[in-house]
All heavy atoms as an XYZ file, in Angstrom:
723
protein
N      20.986    117.793    112.469
C      21.582    116.807    111.518
C      22.731    116.156    112.157
O      23.544    116.704    112.952
C      22.158    117.636    110.344
C      22.656    116.675    109.210
S      23.360    117.542    107.751
C      21.938    118.284    107.106
N      22.686    114.888    112.066
C      23.837    113.989    112.674
C      25.149    114.284    112.022
O      25.253    114.605    110.866
C      23.400    112.511    112.359
C      24.232    111.485    113.159
O      25.253    111.937    113.733
N      23.758    110.346    113.255
N      26.248    114.205    112.781
C      27.539    114.625    112.326
C      28.074    113.625    111.267
O      28.782    114.069    110.393
C      28.638    114.712    113.523
C      28.937    113.385    114.096
C      28.248    112.779    115.263
C      30.004    112.535    113.855
N      28.923    111.607    115.499
C      30.017    111.350    114.579
C      31.010    112.578    112.779
C      30.902    110.366    114.531
C      31.963    111.563    112.742
C      31.821    110.517    113.599
N      27.640    112.405    111.339
C      27.980    111.360    110.287
C      27.345    111.875    109.052
O      27.939    111.700    107.819
C      27.613    109.978    110.747
C      28.452    109.507    111.934
C      27.799    108.995    109.505
C      28.128    108.192    112.558
N      26.195    112.301    109.079
C      25.465    112.760    107.830
C      26.179    114.036    107.279
O      26.266    114.226    106.007
C      23.927    113.215    108.176
O      23.282    112.028    108.550
N      26.682    114.971    108.081
C      27.367    116.097    107.734
C      28.569    115.616    106.952
O      28.951    116.231    105.901
C      27.667    117.045    108.799
C      26.489    117.650    109.456
C      28.639    118.056    108.559
C      26.490    118.417    110.749
N      29.374    114.849    107.577
C      30.654    114.311    106.964
C      30.422    113.618    105.521
O      31.054    113.900    104.513
C      31.373    113.306    107.817
C      32.605    112.783    107.071
C      31.960    114.034    109.118
N      29.281    112.826    105.504
C      28.936    112.090    104.223
C      28.500    113.050    103.166
O      28.925    113.009    101.964
C      27.890    111.066    104.557
N      27.693    114.082    103.487
C      27.193    115.039    102.474
C      28.350    115.934    102.063
O      28.459    116.230    100.856
C      26.026    115.740    103.049
C      24.854    114.840    103.316
C      25.736    116.956    102.262
C      23.608    115.454    104.198
N      29.209    116.299    103.081
C      30.329    117.124    102.562
C      31.277    116.330    101.698
O      31.884    116.920    100.738
C      31.126    117.629    103.853
C      32.359    118.445    103.517
C      32.163    119.758    103.089
C      33.672    117.825    103.404
C      33.314    120.588    102.687
C      34.677    118.537    103.010
C      34.605    119.908    102.730
O      35.707    120.663    102.389
N      31.488    115.049    101.987
C      32.397    114.304    100.976
C      31.792    114.261     99.622
O      32.468    114.310     98.651
C      32.486    112.869    101.652
N      30.467    114.062     99.524
C      29.805    114.119     98.190
C      29.962    115.409     97.541
O      30.256    115.514     96.309
C      28.354    113.775     98.369
C      27.877    112.407     98.694
C      26.416    112.322     99.080
C      28.257    111.401     97.645
N      29.825    116.560     98.315
C      30.064    117.886     97.692
C      31.530    117.922     97.234
O      31.826    118.633     96.275
C      29.774    118.997     98.759
C      28.308    119.432     98.663
C      27.447    119.088     99.678
C      27.855    120.121     97.690
C      26.062    119.374     99.761
C      26.478    120.674     97.619
C      25.631    120.187     98.658
N      32.543    117.447     98.032
C      33.917    117.537     97.739
C      34.228    116.817     96.347
O      34.933    117.270     95.533
C      34.754    116.978     98.841
C      36.102    117.392     98.756
C      36.665    118.487     99.383
C      37.308    116.732     97.998
N      38.017    118.617     98.938
C      38.411    117.554     98.169
C      37.293    115.777     97.214
C      39.531    117.184     97.730
C      38.510    115.336     96.678
C      39.656    116.112     96.854
N      33.672    115.582     96.243
C      33.874    114.827     95.002
C      33.377    115.590     93.816
O      33.989    115.623     92.771
C      33.380    113.372     95.182
C      33.397    112.749     93.827
C      34.153    112.594     96.206
N      32.091    115.964     93.863
C      31.450    116.630     92.821
C      32.226    117.976     92.492
O      32.399    118.310     91.323
C      30.001    117.014     93.092
C      29.159    115.846     93.129
S      27.349    116.107     93.409
C      27.218    116.895     94.983
N      32.731    118.648     93.461
C      33.466    119.924     93.255
C      34.828    119.583     92.533
O      35.360    120.364     91.761
C      33.721    120.656     94.516
O      32.460    121.102     95.184
N      35.427    118.367     92.813
C      36.649    118.049     92.362
C      36.501    117.956     90.801
O      37.321    118.307     89.921
C      37.222    116.696     92.880
N      35.413    117.291     90.235
C      35.193    117.141     88.944
C      34.888    118.427     88.102
O      35.220    118.541     87.016
C      34.052    116.076     88.694
C      34.397    114.628     88.859
C      33.824    113.997     89.991
C      35.193    114.000     88.021
C      34.252    112.585     90.227
C      35.604    112.774     88.170
C      35.061    112.131     89.287
N      34.484    119.349     88.918
C      34.166    120.714     88.413
C      35.522    121.456     88.218
O      35.818    122.104     87.269
C      33.230    121.567     89.239
C      33.164    123.028     88.748
C      31.811    120.892     89.079
N      36.313    121.372     89.273
C      37.594    122.131     89.285
C      38.842    121.532     88.469
O      39.574    122.197     87.939
C      38.088    122.130     90.920
C      37.101    122.899     91.734
C      39.496    122.722     90.890
C      37.028    124.327     91.338
N      38.792    120.185     88.299
C      39.811    119.575     87.460
C      40.228    120.174     86.257
O      41.411    120.402     85.987
C      39.578    117.999     87.274
C      40.110    117.117     88.522
C      39.455    115.729     88.251
C      41.528    117.134     88.640
N      39.365    120.510     85.399
C      39.672    121.105     84.060
C      40.085    122.525     84.111
O      40.608    123.027     83.103
C      38.623    120.747     83.166
C      37.375    120.764     84.059
C      37.997    120.234     85.382
N      39.832    123.170     85.208
C      40.191    124.673     85.294
C      41.719    124.891     85.290
O      42.316    124.506     86.172
C      39.412    125.278     86.398
C      37.793    125.220     86.150
C      39.795    126.817     86.588
C      37.063    125.731     87.392
N      42.124    125.662     84.363
C      43.569    126.178     84.301
C      44.457    125.203     83.988
O      45.771    125.367     83.941
N      44.074    124.021     83.370
C      45.009    123.038     82.945
C      45.402    123.235     81.475
O      44.514    123.569     80.649
C      44.407    121.579     83.117
C      45.301    120.477     82.601
C      44.080    121.239     84.456
N      46.657    123.128     81.165
C      47.137    123.325     79.807
C      47.948    122.071     79.327
O      48.661    121.487     80.227
C      48.050    124.535     79.625
C      47.254    125.916     80.052
C      48.160    127.030     79.823
C      47.469    128.277     80.114
N      48.303    129.393     79.962
N      47.801    121.731     78.116
C      48.593    120.646     77.551
C      50.089    121.033     77.354
O      50.413    122.237     77.323
C      47.998    120.132     76.257
O      48.103    121.163     75.237
C      46.541    119.615     76.483
N      50.975    120.036     77.104
C      52.249    120.350     76.820
C      52.456    121.299     75.562
O      53.315    122.084     75.468
C      53.195    119.022     76.637
C      53.512    118.428     77.826
N      52.580    117.718     78.661
C      54.648    118.336     78.616
C      53.088    117.251     79.781
N      54.365    117.535     79.696
N      51.594    121.019     74.553
C      51.571    121.779     73.329
C      51.204    123.158     73.646
O      51.813    124.146     73.077
C      50.618    121.200     72.297
C      50.716    121.898     71.034
C      49.758    121.171     70.051
O      49.421    119.961     70.100
O      49.224    121.915     69.198
N      50.304    123.504     74.454
C      49.877    124.810     74.748
C      50.922    125.584     75.492
O      50.991    126.830     75.441
C      48.582    124.898     75.583
C      47.331    124.437     74.789
C      46.111    124.246     75.742
O      46.207    123.893     76.978
O      44.994    124.357     75.141
N      51.684    124.858     76.336
C      52.789    125.417     77.039
C      54.124    125.546     76.422
O      55.075    126.052     76.799
C      52.930    124.701     78.427
C      51.692    124.791     79.359
S      51.941    123.771     80.794
C      53.243    124.678     81.660
N      54.164    124.920     75.260
C      55.336    124.867     74.424
C      56.417    123.896     74.963
O      57.675    124.109     74.755
N      56.069    122.868     75.715
C      56.931    121.919     76.242
C      57.047    120.756     75.324
O      56.236    120.442     74.543
C      56.462    121.465     77.586
C      56.349    122.485     78.727
C      55.651    121.920     79.955
C      57.708    123.089     78.982
N      58.073    119.895     75.343
C      58.332    118.826     74.555
C      57.662    117.616     75.249
O      57.746    117.500     76.438
C      59.816    118.509     74.410
C      60.120    117.412     73.498
C      61.633    117.182     73.419
O      62.343    118.155     73.357
O      62.060    116.003     73.268
N      56.997    116.878     74.498
C      56.289    115.709     75.012
C      57.252    114.465     75.081
O      58.089    114.344     74.289
C      55.017    115.367     73.970
C      53.926    116.316     74.150
C      52.686    115.814     73.502
C      52.951    115.500     72.024
N      51.697    115.151     71.345
N      56.852    113.680     76.050
C      57.582    112.381     76.273
C      57.040    111.418     75.192
O      55.786    111.249     75.082
C      57.497    111.778     77.682
C      57.976    112.886     78.655
C      58.120    110.505     77.830
C      57.637    112.558     80.023
N      57.838    110.477     74.659
C      57.319    109.514     73.625
C      56.342    108.588     74.277
O      56.477    108.172     75.425
C      58.587    108.693     73.202
C      59.716    109.678     73.474
C      59.246    110.413     74.607
N      55.174    108.421     73.573
C      53.989    107.614     74.090
C      53.034    108.476     75.012
O      52.068    107.914     75.490
N      53.391    109.708     75.267
C      52.415    110.610     76.080
C      51.253    110.934     75.275
O      51.276    111.235     74.043
C      53.302    111.771     76.448
C      52.335    112.752     77.284
C      53.228    113.980     77.683
O      54.440    113.945     77.631
N      52.565    115.031     78.197
N      50.056    110.935     75.952
C      48.844    111.370     75.244
C      48.890    112.818     74.946
O      49.453    113.652     75.680
C      47.699    111.091     76.238
N      48.264    113.223     73.905
C      48.146    114.673     73.369
C      47.521    115.516     74.450
O      47.756    116.730     74.556
C      47.480    114.841     72.012
C      48.395    114.120     70.983
O      49.577    114.068     71.183
O      47.729    113.825     70.052
N      46.601    114.865     75.151
C      45.791    115.728     76.134
C      46.345    115.664     77.498
O      45.706    116.235     78.471
C      44.422    115.091     76.165
O      44.402    113.844     76.492
N      47.349    115.071     77.830
C      48.042    114.965     79.113
C      48.376    116.417     79.643
O      48.948    117.234     78.912
C      49.314    114.110     79.132
N      48.038    116.764     80.864
C      48.342    118.057     81.401
C      49.754    118.280     81.426
O      50.590    117.385     81.955
C      47.620    118.092     82.740
C      47.551    116.643     83.137
C      47.450    115.884     81.866
N      50.210    119.570     81.229
C      51.573    119.920     81.366
C      51.930    120.699     82.665
O      53.070    120.868     83.085
N      50.875    121.109     83.295
C      50.977    121.909     84.586
C      50.142    121.404     85.622
O      49.480    122.059     86.345
C      50.708    123.392     84.335
C      49.253    123.534     83.848
O      48.578    122.660     83.403
N      48.775    124.789     84.099
N      50.008    120.041     85.920
C      49.194    119.444     86.832
C      49.701    119.843     88.229
O      50.770    119.518     88.567
C      49.209    117.940     86.757
C      48.123    117.232     87.662
C      46.864    117.442     87.593
C      48.704    116.380     88.587
C      45.997    116.854     88.506
C      47.847    115.828     89.517
C      46.518    116.014     89.484
N      48.944    120.458     89.088
C      49.296    120.888     90.365
C      48.193    120.306     91.424
O      47.178    121.009     91.605
C      49.444    122.350     90.620
C      50.564    122.944     89.668
C      50.525    124.432     89.649
N      49.261    124.852     89.036
C      48.810    126.024     89.031
N      49.578    126.996     89.424
N      47.764    126.440     88.479
N      48.467    119.219     92.036
C      47.333    118.580     92.822
C      47.127    119.510     94.077
O      46.008    119.470     94.522
C      47.871    117.213     93.113
C      49.378    117.222     92.850
C      49.604    118.259     91.813
N      47.981    119.989     94.641
C      47.834    120.881     95.869
C      46.870    121.979     95.559
O      45.899    122.230     96.344
N      47.056    122.657     94.509
C      46.176    123.724     94.087
C      44.720    123.288     93.891
O      43.767    123.812     94.178
C      46.553    124.486     92.910
C      45.626    125.605     92.390
C      47.983    125.203     93.169
N      44.683    122.147     93.220
C      43.320    121.432     92.864
C      42.652    121.093     94.193
O      41.465    121.396     94.359
C      43.568    120.305     91.888
C      43.874    120.900     90.580
C      42.175    119.550     91.815
C      44.300    119.717     89.578
N      43.347    120.585     95.073
C      42.692    120.141     96.451
C      42.277    121.356     97.161
O      41.141    121.289     97.738
C      43.776    119.232     97.178
C      43.972    117.967     96.522
C      43.320    119.195     98.618
C      45.039    117.088     97.139
N      43.116    122.367     97.108
C      42.657    123.670     97.882
C      41.365    124.333     97.263
O      40.505    124.595     98.007
C      43.799    124.585     97.779
C      43.554    125.951     98.540
C      43.335    125.906     99.998
C      44.699    126.974     98.272
N      41.396    124.364     95.875
C      40.273    124.919     95.232
C      39.071    124.105     95.420
O      37.870    124.649     95.685
C      40.464    125.068     93.781
C      41.442    126.202     93.330
C      41.761    126.157     91.911
N      42.780    127.216     91.542
C      43.253    127.332     90.389
N      42.880    126.445     89.363
N      44.142    128.267     90.109
N      39.171    122.781     95.399
C      38.070    121.840     95.721
C      37.560    121.908     96.996
O      36.259    121.987     97.216
C      38.524    120.521     95.298
O      38.969    120.367     93.998
C      37.307    119.442     95.600
N      38.380    122.102     97.965
C      37.992    122.256     99.370
C      37.166    123.469     99.661
O      36.156    123.534    100.335
C      39.158    122.116    100.279
O      39.876    120.855    100.125
C      38.771    122.283    101.747
N      37.712    124.622     99.062
C      36.985    125.972     99.213
C      35.645    125.858     98.475
O      34.578    126.296     99.176
C      37.874    127.088     98.582
C      37.008    128.410     98.479
C      39.197    127.302     99.504
N      35.517    125.358     97.355
C      34.267    125.387     96.627
C      33.297    124.409     97.287
O      32.145    124.783     97.476
C      34.459    124.747     95.173
C      33.104    124.715     94.398
C      32.462    126.078     94.243
C      33.531    124.089     92.985
N      33.814    123.239     97.746
C      32.842    122.261     98.461
C      32.400    122.856     99.846
O      31.239    122.692    100.169
C      33.499    121.002     98.653
O      34.632    121.140     99.386
N      33.211    123.715    100.402
C      32.829    124.230    101.778
C      31.759    125.297    101.503
O      30.837    125.319    102.381
C      34.029    124.816    102.451
N      31.947    126.076    100.476
C      30.913    127.115    100.119
C      29.665    126.513     99.821
O      28.500    126.814    100.299
C      31.367    127.982     99.045
C      32.407    128.989     99.277
C      32.957    129.671     98.020
C      32.043    129.988    100.334
N      29.628    125.373     98.965
C      28.379    124.823     98.516
C      27.740    124.042     99.752
O      26.460    124.086     99.918
C      28.749    123.717     97.460
C      29.023    124.474     96.080
C      29.412    123.241     95.068
C      28.002    125.335     95.492
N      28.552    123.386    100.543
C      27.961    122.772    101.655
C      27.356    123.828    102.718
O      26.349    123.540    103.326
C      29.038    121.848    102.496
C      28.386    121.178    103.562
C      27.632    120.021    103.503
C      28.663    121.675    104.898
C      27.072    119.472    104.553
C      28.073    121.038    106.020
C      27.283    119.899    105.875
N      28.015    124.845    102.850
C      27.608    125.988    103.782
C      26.186    126.464    103.210
O      25.216    126.604    104.071
N      25.977    126.637    101.926
C      24.653    126.973    101.401
C      23.701    125.857    101.664
O      22.537    126.105    102.014
C      24.755    127.254     99.899
C      25.406    128.613     99.525
C      25.652    128.599     97.937
C      24.596    129.701     99.977
N      24.100    124.688    101.489
C      23.191    123.407    101.710
C      22.736    123.491    103.229
O      21.613    123.339    103.534
C      23.909    122.217    101.370
C      23.213    120.901    101.790
C      22.025    120.495    101.063
C      23.396    120.333    102.931
C      21.383    119.301    101.487
C      22.842    119.166    103.383
C      21.715    118.713    102.690
O      20.979    117.607    103.184
N      23.651    123.591    104.099
C      23.404    123.556    105.517
C      22.546    124.677    105.973
O      21.617    124.526    106.779
C      24.762    123.485    106.343
C      24.423    123.075    107.754
C      24.122    121.740    108.078
C      24.509    124.000    108.885
C      23.931    121.367    109.414
C      24.355    123.708    110.156
C      23.974    122.357    110.494
O      23.748    122.024    111.675
N      22.824    125.935    105.432
C      22.029    127.036    105.742
C      20.591    126.875    105.259
O      19.628    127.189    106.106
C      22.634    128.335    105.093
N      20.412    126.275    104.105
C      19.058    125.925    103.583
C      18.384    124.825    104.475
O      17.297    124.976    104.750
C      19.145    125.433    102.188
C      17.723    125.184    101.592
O      16.863    126.136    101.518
N      17.544    123.908    101.272
N      19.222    123.999    105.012
C      18.635    122.940    105.894
C      18.194    123.543    107.135
O      17.109    123.276    107.679
C      19.752    121.888    106.210
C      19.351    120.838    107.159
C      18.535    119.706    106.786
C      19.769    120.901    108.577
C      18.227    118.737    107.724
C      19.315    119.902    109.429
C      18.576    118.893    108.998
O      18.289    117.896    109.870
N      18.867    124.502    107.731
C      18.481    125.175    108.988
C      17.355    126.094    108.863
O      16.391    126.167    109.588
C      19.721    125.824    109.620
C      20.789    124.914    109.923
C      19.360    126.783    110.772
C      20.457    123.951    111.001
N      17.392    126.976    107.714
C      16.371    128.003    107.460
C      15.294    127.708    106.635
O      14.328    128.365    106.631
C      17.140    129.234    107.108
C      18.112    129.874    108.053
C      19.477    129.723    107.776
C      17.686    130.343    109.310
C      20.415    130.219    108.665
C      18.586    130.800    110.273
C      19.986    130.782    109.867
O      20.862    131.193    110.885
N      15.420    126.638    105.895
C      14.304    126.145    104.984
C      13.934    127.091    103.832
O      12.835    127.378    103.593
N      14.951    127.625    103.231
C      14.668    128.603    102.082
C      13.945    127.869    100.989
O      13.128    128.317    100.415
C      16.065    129.211    101.584
C      16.681    130.087    102.627
C      16.137    130.819    103.486
C      18.037    130.126    102.765
N      17.051    131.413    104.227
C      18.288    131.013    103.841
C      19.179    129.635    102.180
C      19.522    131.457    104.313
C      20.489    129.932    102.611
C      20.614    130.823    103.675
N      14.475    126.718    100.593
C      13.924    125.923     99.484
C      13.540    124.564    100.044
O      14.277    123.772    100.505
C      14.896    125.718     98.427
C      14.348    124.825     97.256
C      15.433    127.010     97.821
N      12.214    124.333     99.904
C      11.785    123.016    100.473
C      11.120    122.119     99.373
O      11.062    122.767     98.302
C      10.721    123.216    101.640
O       9.574    123.857    100.992
C      11.248    124.020    102.785
N      10.621    120.966     99.717
C       9.958    120.263     98.654
C       8.693    120.989     98.184
O       8.376    120.735     96.980
C       9.762    118.806     99.205
C       8.759    118.764    100.230
C       8.475    117.261    100.763
N       7.661    117.188    101.906
C       6.353    117.057    101.657
N       5.801    116.849    100.558
N       5.527    116.942    102.766
N       8.179    121.687     99.035
C       6.866    122.321     98.587
C       7.184    123.529     97.545
O       6.298    124.057     96.937
C       6.187    122.940     99.866
C       5.718    121.956    100.753
N       4.658    120.928    100.395
C       6.188    121.640    102.029
C       4.603    120.119    101.360
N       5.475    120.485    102.467
N       8.411    123.965     97.478
C       8.841    124.910     96.555
C       8.620    124.446     95.053
O       8.576    125.255     94.132
C      10.326    125.350     96.728
O      10.500    125.957     98.076
N       8.572    123.158     94.937
C       8.547    122.606     93.510
C       7.011    122.041     93.218
O       6.946    121.292     92.303
C       9.559    121.513     93.374
C      10.911    122.061     93.526
C      11.585    121.887     94.815
C      11.566    122.736     92.487
C      12.872    122.427     94.936
C      12.840    123.260     92.696
C      13.431    122.939     93.868
N       6.053    122.479     93.996
C       4.714    121.890     93.707
C       4.229    122.392     92.404
O       3.213    121.723     91.817
C       3.759    122.523     94.920
C       4.012    121.673     96.241
O       4.515    120.601     96.161
O       3.465    122.130     97.302
N       4.690    123.481     91.834
C       4.170    123.841     90.554
C       4.493    122.980     89.364
O       3.948    122.963     88.361
C       4.830    125.289     90.217
C       6.185    125.255     90.016
C       6.894    125.080     88.656
C       7.160    125.486     91.032
C       8.164    125.081     88.470
C       8.442    125.453     90.830
C       9.011    125.203     89.568
N       5.473    121.889     89.657
C       5.873    121.022     88.671
C       4.890    119.778     88.593
O       4.835    119.089     87.613
C       7.308    120.450     88.971
C       8.420    121.403     88.945
C       9.682    120.673     89.362
C       8.529    121.943     87.554
N       4.133    119.720     89.548
C       3.106    118.625     89.670
C       1.757    119.103     89.159
O       1.191    120.139     89.643
C       2.957    118.106     91.054
C       4.292    117.483     91.571
C       1.787    116.970     91.089
C       4.210    117.175     93.018
N       1.225    118.438     88.133
C      -0.035    118.929     87.540
C      -1.188    118.468     88.490
O      -1.195    117.458     89.085
C      -0.402    118.283     86.200
O      -0.384    116.970     86.192
N      -2.149    119.297     88.695
C      -3.326    119.036     89.582
C      -4.136    117.822     88.993
O      -4.253    117.625     87.898
C      -4.162    120.306     89.561
C      -3.806    121.006     88.301
C      -2.428    120.699     88.020
N      -4.615    116.968     89.917
C      -5.363    115.715     89.398
C      -6.627    116.214     88.721
O      -7.300    117.151     89.123
C      -5.648    115.030     90.744
C      -5.539    115.996     91.825
C      -4.567    117.033     91.347
N      -6.969    115.353     87.676
C      -8.199    115.756     86.932
C      -9.385    115.311     87.755
O      -9.386    114.119     88.268
C      -8.207    114.996     85.602
C      -7.048    115.480     84.789
O      -6.777    116.831     84.846
N      -6.542    114.860     83.770
N     -10.356    116.116     87.836
C     -11.543    115.632     88.691
C     -12.706    115.426     87.776
O     -12.944    116.016     86.877
C     -11.986    116.694     89.663
O     -11.053    117.570     90.168
């Protein structure tokens, strides 16, 4: 696999992982018992920690990409694994 492909696919895994990680552990000001600023949305996070989110996203995306790359090398799941989804042609 070309290194540019590796970087591009890892970036896709990172972005998808970020959307999975973002809502985990986030609490609103009301849940934390903090006072809201006038005009603030009710759903605004009260404990937003971007460093932790970036770290968790990086770890998750590295694990998922590792599984993807291992499958690429060893061929555990190939396109032929899904042949049961295609109905046989009528003769």
